[in-house]
DODO-496675 format. One record per residue (C-alpha): residue in one letter; x, y, z. Coordinates in steps of 0.5 Angstrom, whole numbers, plus 2048, in hexadecimal, padded with zeros to 3 digits. Example, Ala and Ser with C-alpha at 12.3 -4.5 7.8 and 13.67 -1.06 7.14 Angstrom:
BEGIN
A8197F7810S81B7FE80E
***
This chain:
BEGIN
M8789D76B2S8759D06B1I86E9D06B1A8699CB6B2R8659CA6ACV85E9C66ACD85E9C56A5G8609CC6A2R8599CE6A2V8579D46A5Q8549D36ACP84F9D86B0A8529DE6B3R8529DE6BBS8509E36C0G8559E86C1D8589E76BAP85A9EE6B6K8559F06B1R85B9F36ADV8639F26ADG8679F86A9P8639F86A2Y8609F16A3R8599F06A5I8599E96A9I8539E46A7G8559DE6ABR85B9DA6AEL8609D56ABG8639D36B1S8679D46B7G86E9D36BAG8729D46C0M8749DB6BEG86D9DE6BBT8679DD6B7V8679DC6AFH8619E06ACA85D9E06A6G85D9E76A2L85C9EA69CD8609F069AP85C9F6696A85C9F3690G8599EC692L8609E9692R8609E3697V8659E369DA8679E06A3V8699E56A9K86D9E26AEV86C9E66B5I8709E66BBH86D9E46C2P86E9EA6C6A8729E76CBQ8779E66C6A8769ED6C4E8799F06CAD87F9EC6CAH8849F16C7E8899EC6C5F8849E86C1R8829EE6BDA8899EF6BBR88A9E86B9F8839E96B5R8859EF6B2R88C9EC6B0E8889E66ADV8839EA6A9Q8899EE6A6L88C9E76A4S8869E46A1S8859EA69DR88B9E8699V8889E2697H8849E1690G8849DB68CP8809D568AC87C9D168EL87C9D6694I8779D9698S8799E1697L8799E669DL8749EB69BA8749F06A1A8769F16A8D8769F66AEP87B9F36B3D87A9FA6B7A8739FA6B8D8709F96BFT86E9F26BCP8739F06B7W8719EC6B1L8739EA6AAA86F9E86A4T8719E369FA86D9E0698Y8689DB69AA8699D4698P8639D0697G8649C8698L8669C369DT86D9C36A1L8719BD69FD8709B96A5Q8689BA6A4H8689B869DL86C9B169FA8689B06A4T8629B16A0H8649AF699G86A9AB69AA8719AC697L8739B0691T8749AC68AG8779AD683A8779B4680T8749B7686L87A9B468BY87F9B7686T87C9BE686F87C9BE68DA8839BC68ET8859C1688G8809C768BT8839C6692A88A9C6690Q8899CC68CA8869D0692L88C9CE696A8919D0691A88D9D7691I88D9D8698H8959D6699A8969DB693A8949E0697G8989DE69DV8929DB6A1V8929D56A5H88B9D26A5R88D9CE6ACD8869CA6ACV8859C66A6K87F9C16A7P8799BF6A5Q8759C46A9N8789C96A5V8779C769EI8709C869BL86E9C4695T86A9CA691P8669C868AA86C9CC687G8719C868AP8759C7691R8769CD695V87C9CE69AL87A9D36A0D87C9D66A6F8839D76A4G8879DB6A9I8809DD6ACA8809D66B1H8879D96B3A8849E06B5A87E9DD6B8D8819D86BCG8889DA6BDT88E9D56BES8899D06C0V88C9CC6C7T8899C86CCR8889CA6D3T88F9C86D4G8929CB6CEV8929C56CAM8919C86C2T88C9C46C0G8889C26B9T8839BD6B7P8879B66B8G8889B36B1W8899BA6AEI88F9BC6B1S8969BC6AEP89C9B86B1E8A09BE6B2H89A9C26B5Y89A9BC6BAR8A19BC6BCT8A29C46BCG89C9C86BBT89E9CA6B4A8999CC6AFG89B9CE6A8P8999CC6A1E89C9C56A1G8979C46A7D8919C66A3M8939C269DF8949BC6A2A88C9BD6A4W88B9BE69DG88D9B769BT8899B56A1L8839B869FV8839B6698A8849AE69AY87E9B069FA87A9B2699A87C9AC695T87B9A769AG8779A96A0R87D9A76A5L8829AB6A8P8899A86A5F88C9A86ACG8859A56AFT8819A86B5G8819A66BDA8859A96C3P8889AF6C1D88F9AC6C3A88E9A66BFV88D9AB6B9A8939AF6BAY8979A96BBR8959A76B4V8969AE6B1M89D9AE6B3S89F9A76B2E89B9A36AEE8999A36A6P8929A66A4A88D9A06A2L88B9A269BD88799C699G88199E695L8859A4692P8859A468AD88C9A3688E88D9A9684L88C9AD68BR8919A968FE8979AC68DP8959B468EL8929B1695T8989AD697K89C9B3696A8979B869AL8979B369FA89F9B26A0K8A29B26A7N8A79B76A5P8A49BE6A4A8AA9C069FE8A89BA69BR8A09BC69AI89D9BE693S89C9C5693A8959C8692D8979CA68BA89A9C4689A8949C068CA88F9C5688E8939C4681E8939BC682C88C9BB684T88A9C067ER88D9BB67AL88A9B567DL8839B967CA8849BA675R8869B3674Q8809B0677T87C9B5673T87F9B266DQ87E9AB66FV8779AC66FL8769AF669G87A9AA665A8809AE663T8879AB662A88B9B2661E88E9B5667P8899B966CE8899C166BL88B9C4671T8889CB66FR8829CE672T8829CB679S87D9CF67CG8789CD677R87A9C6677L8799C667FT8729C967ET8709C4678E8739BE67CW8709BF683N8699BB683L8669BD68AP85E9C0689G85C9C668CM8579C7692E8529CD692D8519D1698P84B9D5699A84D9D969EW8519DD699S84B9E0697L84D9E7695P84C9E868DT8539E868AP8549EE685P8579ED67ER85E9EB67ER8619F267BK85D9F6681R8609F1686A8679F3684L8669FA684I8629FA68AT8689F668DA86D9FB68BA869A0168ES8689FD695I8709FB695A872A03693I86EA05699A871A0069DV878A0269CA876A0969DV874A086A4S87AA0B6A8G87CA066ADG876A026ACI8749FC6A7V87A9F96A3A8779F669CL87C9F169AY87A9ED694N8759ED68ES8759E668BN8739E5684D8719DE685P86A9DD686A86A9D768BD86F9DB68FA86A9E168FG8649DC691L8619DD68AT85F9D6688P8589D4687A8589D068EH85D9CF692A8799AF6BDS87D9AB6C7P87D9A76CDS8859A96CET8899AE6CCI8919AC6CCS8959B06CCT8A59A76DDE8AC9A56E9I8B29A96E5S8B89A56E2A8BE9A76E6P8C59AA6E3I8C99A56E8S8CE9A06E7A8CB9996E5P8CB9946EAG8D19906E9T8D69956E8T8DA99A6ECS8DA9A26EBA8E09A16E6G8DC99C6E2R8E09966E4L8DC98F6E4T8DC98C6EBE8DA9856EDT8D39856F0P8D097E6EDS8CB97D6F3A8C89846F2P8C19846EFP8C09896E9V8BE9906EBD8B89936E7P8BA99A6E5R8B299C6E5T8B299B6EDI8B899F6EER8B69A56F3I8B89AC6F2P8BB9AE6F9K8B69B46FCD8BC9B7700P8C29B56FDL8C79B9701A8C49B6708A8CA9B270AA8CF9B7707S8D39BB70CN8D79C0707P8D39C0700A8D69C46FAY8CF9C66F9T8CE9CC6FDR8C89CF6FBA8C39CA6FEG8BC9CE700D8BE9D46FCE8B89D66F9T8BB9DC6F4Q8B89DC6EDP8BD9DA6E8H8C09E16E5P8C09E16DDD8C89E26DEE8C89DB6E1W8C69D96DAS8CA9DD6D5A8D09DB6DAS8CF9D46DAT8D49CF6D6T8D39C86D3A8D69C26D6G8DD9C26D8S8DF9BD6DCP8DD9B56DCE8D89B66E1E8D49BC6DER8D49B86D8D8D19B26DBI8CC9B66DEQ8CB9BA6D7K8C99B36D4A8C59B06DAI8C09B76D9R8C09B66D2D8BE9AF6D2Q8B99AF6D7M8B69B56D4A8B69B26CDS8B29AC6D0M8AD9B06D3L8AC9B46CDA8AC9AF6C8T8A59AC6CAK8A29B36C8D8A69B36C2M8AA9B96C5D8B19B66C4F8B29BC6BFM8B39C06C5K8BA9BF6C6P8BD9C26CDT8C39C66CEI8C79C46D4T8CC9C96D7F8CF9CB6DEN8D09D16E2Q8D59CF6E8R8D59D56EBA8CD9D56ECQ8CD9CD6EDT8C89CD6E8V8C79C86E2T8C39CB6DCV8BE9C86D7T8BC9CC6D1G8B89CA6CCG8B59CE6C5P8B49D26C2V8AF9CE6BEP8AA9D36BAQ8A39D26BBL8A49CD6C1P89D9CC6C5E89E9CF6CCN89D9C96CFY8A29C56CCQ8A79CA6D0E8A49C86D6V8A59C16D5F8AC9C36D3R8AD9C66DAR8AA9C16DEA8AF9BB6DAG8B59C06DBE8B39C16E2M8B29BA6E4A8B89B76E0A8BD9BC6E3C8BA9BC6EAS8BB9B46EAA8C29B46E6L8C59B96EBA8C19B66F1H8C59AF6F0R8CC9B36EEL8CB9B76F5K8CA9B16F9N8CF9AD6F6D8D59B36F6P8D29B86FBT8D99BB6FCT8DB9BC6F5W8D59BD6F1P8D39C46F1Y8CD9C46EDG8C69C46F1R8C29C96EDF8BF9C96E7A8BB9CE6E2I8B79CC6DCY8B79D26D6W8B49D36CFK8B89D76CAT8B49DC6C7S8BA9DE6C2E8C19DB6C2L8C39E06C7D8BD9E16CCA8B99DC6D0T8B49DC6D5A8B49D86DBL8AE9D36DCG8B09D06E2Y8B59CE6E8G8B69CA6EEE8BB9C66F2A8BD9BF6F2T8BD9BF6FAD8B59C06FAG8B39BA6F7C8B19B96F0I8AA9B66F1S8A39B96F2E8A19B76F9I89D9B96FFA89E9B5705G8A29B0702Q89D9AE6FDW89D9B06F5H8989B46F3G8969B66ECD8959BD6EAE8939C26E4S89A9C26E1G89A9BA6E1M8939BA6DEA8959BF6D8T89B9BB6D6A8969B46D6E8919B86D2I8969B86CCP8959B26C8S89B9AD6C8S89E9AA6C2D8A09A36C7K89D99D6C4A89D99A6CBE89A9A06CFI8959A06C9R8939996CAV8939996D2A88F9A06D2D88A99D6CEA8899966D2T88999A6D8V88399F6D6K87F9996D4A8819956DBI87F99B6DFV87899C6DBA8779956DBT8789946E3W87499A6E4N86E9986E0T86E9916E3N86F9946EAI8699996E9T8659936E6E86698E6ECT8669936F2N8619996EFD86599D6F4V8669A36F0P8629A36E9I8679A66E5T8699A36DEL8709A46DBN86F9A36D3D8749A86D1G8779AE6D4I87D9AA6D7S8849AC6D5L88B9AA6D7G8929AD6D5F8999AC6D7D89E9B16DBP8A59AE6D9V8A89B36DEE8A59B06E4H8A39AA6E1A89C9AA6E3A8969A86DFY8909AE6E0V8899AC6DFW8849B16DET87D9B26DDD8789B86DBD8739B96DFP86E9BE6DCN8689BB6E0S86B9BB6E6R86B9B46E7F8719B36ECT8709B96F1S86E9B46F7R8739B16FBA8709AA6FAS8709AB6F2Q8789AE6F2S87A9A86F7N8779A36F2L87A9A66ECR8819A66F0G88199F6F2T87F99D6EBV8849A16E8E88999E6EDT8889976ECA8879976E5V88D99C6E3C8929986E8R8909916E6K8929936DFL8989976E1T89B9926E5L89A98D6E0E89D9916DAF8A39926DFH8A598B6E0N8A49896D9N8A798F6D6K8AE9916D8S8AE9986D5W8A799A6D9E8A899F6DEY8A19A16E0T89F99F6E7R89B9A56EAW8949A76E8S88F9AD6E9V8889AE6E8A8859B56E7V87E9B86E5Y87E9BE6E1D87A9C46E3S8789C76DCY8759CD6E0T87C9CF6E3S8809CB6DET8849C86E3H8859C06E5Q8839BE6ECF8879B86EEI8849B36F2G8899AE6F3S8919AD6F1G8969A76F3T89B9A26F2C89999B6F0S89D9966F4S8A09906F0
***
């Protein structure tokens, strides 16, 4: 549970705050987060602790409690240098809580904002200490998952990494309202963007980013719109200008795109320890090879950050021997409580125990469908014909037939209108393509899905196309892919349905008396022998979402659009379009003063490659767009700006397929979008 720390000092307690939590006396607040409040506490021996108390609403969630309990168990296994140790926890209390050693000091981002970048031996100590902390976490079989400046405190005794495992327990698997796995842009690894994978390698990618940020005050992949940052993380090399030459090699290894090529935490700690020792030797003027012993002592010696006195910790501190005895006694009592508090760890590091004298987006980026039919100028057998006077046909304008069997008198496909759901046996009985016609359909579906998925960096999800002639069904199967975000399966389903529907519709129209397949079903494998149906449909029902003949956006398309895009053209067009929307809106407001609402931020644009649509949405926490007038003005502004940009790109870019648009206002109270306009741009 990440906390909002003002400056590491104790803030006054508020009305309703507890006086005691477990064995700890509460003397104030240290911060708060979305899942709970962090209180400043003292144990019976006067040791300073941070007590994190979960909000009552979360405490009533049984799934949350189970997650919290598992993460406490995991975290109790983690001990090592530069970690803030978990002291005790009671996940079964009416209000669950946990206690950690108090760590005085600013978080890394607070320090950089106030004092600037780390330099010299302090920087090398930071790199070494944080690498050692991750090495200890990984050795215990735990993945941190949330390495970032807000989770590293610069104490007077050295850097301290906090919230290992606890952030995951408190927040669960973090997802957006549409199921997209999230993190802070700039701190997410390439594989996490692509597949949602979070492992030790992802921690090391974040470590490389963290050290570079500490040394330069800049993120190696820059800032800006989340989609632009995501693209740079996945496709571009990090900017390491200003980084000491000695640190370039370990950080370059940590920031490798391929997780298998990244440096491990152990190796990074060893290499940074050597660099720290060499730094110290150079300062002392010695010429001998640096000694690598007594790392913890060297970390403290070379760390050069002052402490800060906080008078709020007013309880007199007993002598050190008495503190240790009382602490041991209180822990023994805690362990003896059946079904109650679980005491977990007693740190010997004075800084860990609190014994030192003092203690970014205007846009979020996330294409009619090319048809698998014979190209102009060829026959169905592929032979060239003489058509010199026929103008070239743009494949982007080929329409999918809404009712491909409308003119067929005796079609081979006989299940039109059959709404029976697919049976699992149909999937297991389906076979690979056997005839040339089946192989053509197989290739058409695969190629079209690859084109859709590639813009979201999902082309690793290779579909398997099989056929069940008895059920007159073509199946599209994906997976299994471990730790795949749920919304990725939704995009796979939509892409599979669109690709299969359009391919089958064209085949039914061209060969209605011989082609038997008109149904399609999308599956996701849960194992090599089992699969779950994601969706199904008929190519005779139309493939595009229309109401009264008009295309309309929906939540599924919006969910796809919210996934960051890796396509450079999409990113460029989205950025330019958002700027045009904001500029047009603000200019019109200035000129007419009809609706006194300005748009300086909060407008996002993403692309849905399945139905070739650009989605524009805005959060509306202040209910700015509740009136018909404001919604009408927003719809008109979006349609004008979006269609101008989409049409221009359509004429200049032969691979551009986006011609539809939709605009929505997000309602944070209902967690849904209110769609206020959709359409197709006229070229």
